[in-house]
C-alpha positions, 0 to 999 in steps of 0.5 A: 174511624171506629164505631160505637153503640149509642148505649155504650157512649151514653153509659161512658158519658154518664159515668164521667159526669157522675164522677163530679158528684152530679146526680145520676139522673142529671148525668144521664141527661147531659150524656144523652144530649151529647150522644143525640148530637152524634147520632144526627151527625153533629159530631162537633157537639157530641161526646168530644165535648166531655173533657171540656165540660168536665174541666169547667165543672172541676174549676168550679165554674159549673154547678154539678148539684144545682137547685134549679127553680122555675116560675110561671108568670102566665099559664103558657110561660116558664122562667127557669133559673138554672143556678149555673147548671149544666146546659142540657139539664136546665134546658130539658126542664124548660122544654118539658115545661113548654110541652106541658103548656102546649098540651093544654094551651096549644103553646108554651114558651120558656126562658132559662137564665144562669145556665151553660152551653147546651150542646146542639140546639136541635137536640131540644126541637126534634123530639117535640115533633113526635108529640105533634109540635113545632119547636124552636130553640136558641141560645147566645154564645161568647163574643166571636162574631163581628156584627155586619159593618163592624170589625170587632166581635159582639155576638156569639155564633148564636145557634137557632133551631126549628123542627116540624113533623113531616109525616112519613118523612124525617122531621123537617129540622133546621139547626144553624149558626148565625155565622157562615160556619159553626165555631165547632167546625173551626175547632174541629179543623184545628184539632185535625190540623186542616185548613178551613174554607175562605170566607169563614173567618178573619184573624185578629187583625181583621184579615181573611184567614184559612188557618183555624187557629188564627180564626179561633183567635180572630172573628167569625163572619155572619152568613149573608152579611146583614141578614145573619147579623140580624139573626144573631141579634135576634137570638141575643135578644130572646135568649139573652136580654129577655132571658135575664142572662148574659147578652151583647158580649157578656157571655163567657167563652166556656173553652178559654175564659175561666174567670167566672160562670159562662152565664148562658141563657136559652129560649124555647117555644113549642106550638101544638099543631092541633091548635091550628089544624088536625095533625094528620092534615098538617103532615099530609101537607108537609109530605106534599111540600117535601115531595114537590121539593124532591121532585125538582131537577138537581142543579149541576153537580148536585146528586139530590135535592134535600130538605133541612133535616133529611140528611140528619135523619138518615144519619141517625137511622144509619148510626143507630144501626151500625154505630157512631163513628169516632176518630182518634182526635176524639178517642184519645182524650176520652181514653185519657179521661177514662184512665184518670177516672178508673173507668172503662173506655167505650168499646168499638163494635168495628 
């Protein structure tokens, strides 16, 4: 593993995306979203995705210069038509619209249609906590998860994120897939040539497997059976059915399906805490809640009781200080891309 500064990785990503004719501001937005995931330790959704994103742009399946349109049927709501834009570009417009509505009305909601993979969902929720808000983000994926009771895929792993300010603590941040494990973790295991744990996936014949390649050809399993399946369906409804984008098996797999645009949708909700109680009072109550949790005795084999977002917050602080670690499985494709584009590869600090 070698370490890189966030600014160097952001600059590299921006140059890569700008090479497609993407406006520099949009290229910066996409690159920033990927590096933000790396900073928080969500490396499966970080700069490792650059080659795959560029592949779809070059195939004409993502519009690098979209004409994004927004409308507001009600003062608190926004509908964004992404015109097949990069996911982070369309998503950032929607989130900012939610923030503006929340600043004046206390709440803002937005749907996005005709978009693409937007990366890690918490990239869009955690920043809202600095503005005294609770934020929710979700987006459906291509069919890879078998609904409870089925042996065929219908939903994606359908990520769901919620972030809340927590006073002197790092923001409380839940970012989870509806599957036992995110599909990106299985793809990463395949790249590294290692097995995956039992219970994560089935092969294409419906048998349990620890082979990541077989899992990618097969089915993901929802966490907690019917409960995880229900959450996957909820994401599909809000960010697919309601958004006017692909739903119930219609989203294309952006890694392997090059027959047309992915048709991904997103849903965002932002609530101003001051609409319910003074922010300082809320943060004090959150500090009390987290303090009580952390005072609990750890279970056997557990070093410390933690809350959602605590480790990601610590990882972000550490990586801002000493750099973002990347292994050869990520660096090799990036170096090949740099040579192809005639740009400098990121320079390691260690």
